[in-house]
C-alpha positions in Angstrom: -7.0 -21.1 25.3 -8.6 -24.0 24.3 -8.0 -25.6 27.4 -10.3 -23.6 29.4 -14.3 -23.0 29.7 -16.5 -25.7 29.0 -14.6 -28.4 27.1 -12.5 -29.2 30.5 -15.9 -28.5 32.4 -17.4 -31.4 30.0 -14.3 -33.6 31.2 -15.0 -33.4 35.0 -18.2 -33.3 34.8 -18.1 -36.8 32.9 -15.5 -37.8 35.5 -18.1 -36.8 38.2 -20.3 -38.8 36.9 -18.4 -41.8 36.9 -17.4 -41.5 39.5 -20.3 -41.4 41.2 -21.6 -44.3 38.9 -18.5 -46.8 39.6 -19.0 -45.7 43.7 -22.9 -45.4 43.8 -22.9 -49.0 43.4 -25.5 -51.9 42.4 -29.5 -52.0 43.0 -29.3 -55.7 42.8 -27.3 -55.9 46.0 -29.1 -53.0 47.6 -32.9 -52.6 45.7 -33.0 -49.5 47.6 -30.7 -48.1 45.9 -32.4 -48.9 42.3 -33.0 -45.4 41.3 -29.9 -43.8 42.1 -28.4 -46.6 40.5 -30.8 -46.1 36.9 -30.0 -42.0 37.8 -26.2 -42.3 37.5 -26.5 -44.6 35.1 -28.4 -42.2 32.5 -26.5 -39.0 33.4 -23.4 -40.6 32.5 -25.1 -41.7 28.8 -26.7 -38.0 29.0 -23.5 -36.7 29.0 -22.2 -39.2 25.3 -22.5 -40.1 21.9 -25.2 -43.3 21.4 -23.9 -45.3 19.2 -19.9 -45.0 19.9 -17.5 -47.4 21.4 -17.7 -45.0 25.1 -21.8 -45.4 25.0 -21.5 -49.2 24.1 -19.2 -49.6 27.3 -21.1 -47.6 29.8 -24.6 -50.1 28.7 -22.2 -53.0 28.7 -21.2 -52.3 32.5 -24.4 -51.6 33.4 -24.5 -55.3 35.0 -20.7 -55.8 36.3 -21.4 -51.9 38.1 -24.5 -53.4 39.2 -22.6 -56.0 41.2 -20.2 -54.0 42.9 -21.0 -52.6 46.5 -22.7 -49.7 46.5 -20.4 -47.1 49.3 -22.6 -45.4 52.1 -20.8 -42.2 51.2 -17.8 -41.3 49.2 -16.2 -37.7 48.7 -14.1 -36.9 45.1 -11.0 -34.9 46.1 -8.0 -33.8 44.2 -9.4 -33.7 41.1 -7.2 -32.4 38.4 -6.6 -32.2 34.5 -4.1 -33.9 33.0 -2.3 -33.6 29.5 -5.2 -31.5 27.7 -4.8 -32.6 23.6 -6.6 -30.2 21.5 -7.0 -32.3 17.8 -9.4 -29.7 16.5 -11.6 -26.8 17.7 -14.2 -29.5 18.6 -12.1 -32.1 20.0 -9.9 -32.3 23.0 -8.8 -35.3 25.0 -7.3 -34.9 28.2 -7.0 -37.1 31.6 -8.9 -36.4 35.4 -6.8 -38.0 38.0 -8.4 -38.4 41.2 -8.8 -39.5 44.5 -11.8 -40.8 46.3 -12.8 -41.3 49.7 -15.2 -43.8 50.0 -16.4 -45.6 53.4 -19.6 -48.4 53.4 -20.6 -50.8 55.7 -19.3 -54.6 56.1 -20.5 -56.8 58.6 -21.8 -53.4 60.9 -18.3 -52.2 60.7 -18.1 -49.0 59.0 -14.9 -49.5 56.3 -13.0 -46.6 54.5 -11.2 -46.8 51.5 -9.5 -44.8 49.0 -10.2 -45.2 45.0 -7.1 -43.3 43.1 -6.6 -43.3 39.2 -7.7 -41.5 36.2 -9.8 -41.0 33.8 -8.5 -40.1 30.1 -11.5 -38.7 28.2 -11.9 -38.3 24.8 -14.5 -35.3 24.0 -16.2 -33.6 20.2 -18.3 -30.6 19.8 -21.5 -32.4 19.2 -24.6 -30.9 18.6 -23.4 -27.8 20.5 -22.2 -29.8 23.7 -19.1 -31.1 24.6 -20.1 -34.9 24.5 -17.3 -38.0 25.0 -16.9 -39.7 22.3 -14.6 -42.1 24.4 -12.5 -42.8 27.8 -10.6 -44.6 29.4 -10.9 -46.0 33.6 -8.3 -46.7 35.0 -7.4 -47.3 39.1 -4.3 -47.7 40.5 -2.9 -50.7 40.7 -3.0 -51.3 44.5 -6.7 -48.8 45.4 -9.2 -50.1 46.6 -11.1 -50.6 44.3 
């Protein structure tokens, strides 16, 4: 089955890393968060292929995501793989749908919201590892994003 094992695990791992990146928020509004933010950013880039449109897009997102609020906690739940397509034995696309429950403190009060949506991932076998060539992040319209 072309949709098992490392291929699907790589897509799920990338989705988890991307959600940690955007929910972990930025260091510019929270300098104490700088190391965690950069660790999340580098974890995404490590799963991609340098020079691809997806990689460049992540690099270009650094400033915008860094300005996003940092959530005190978030739980990635109800993740599922949808619409997998194997183009060859060395390429696969799929959509990872998710629900993330996020909590942060705003003006001294704890606020919880839900982020729902999907991340469509195109990955290829590159130097013996499944790497992301490109992706599309699609939060649901009424989501907490």
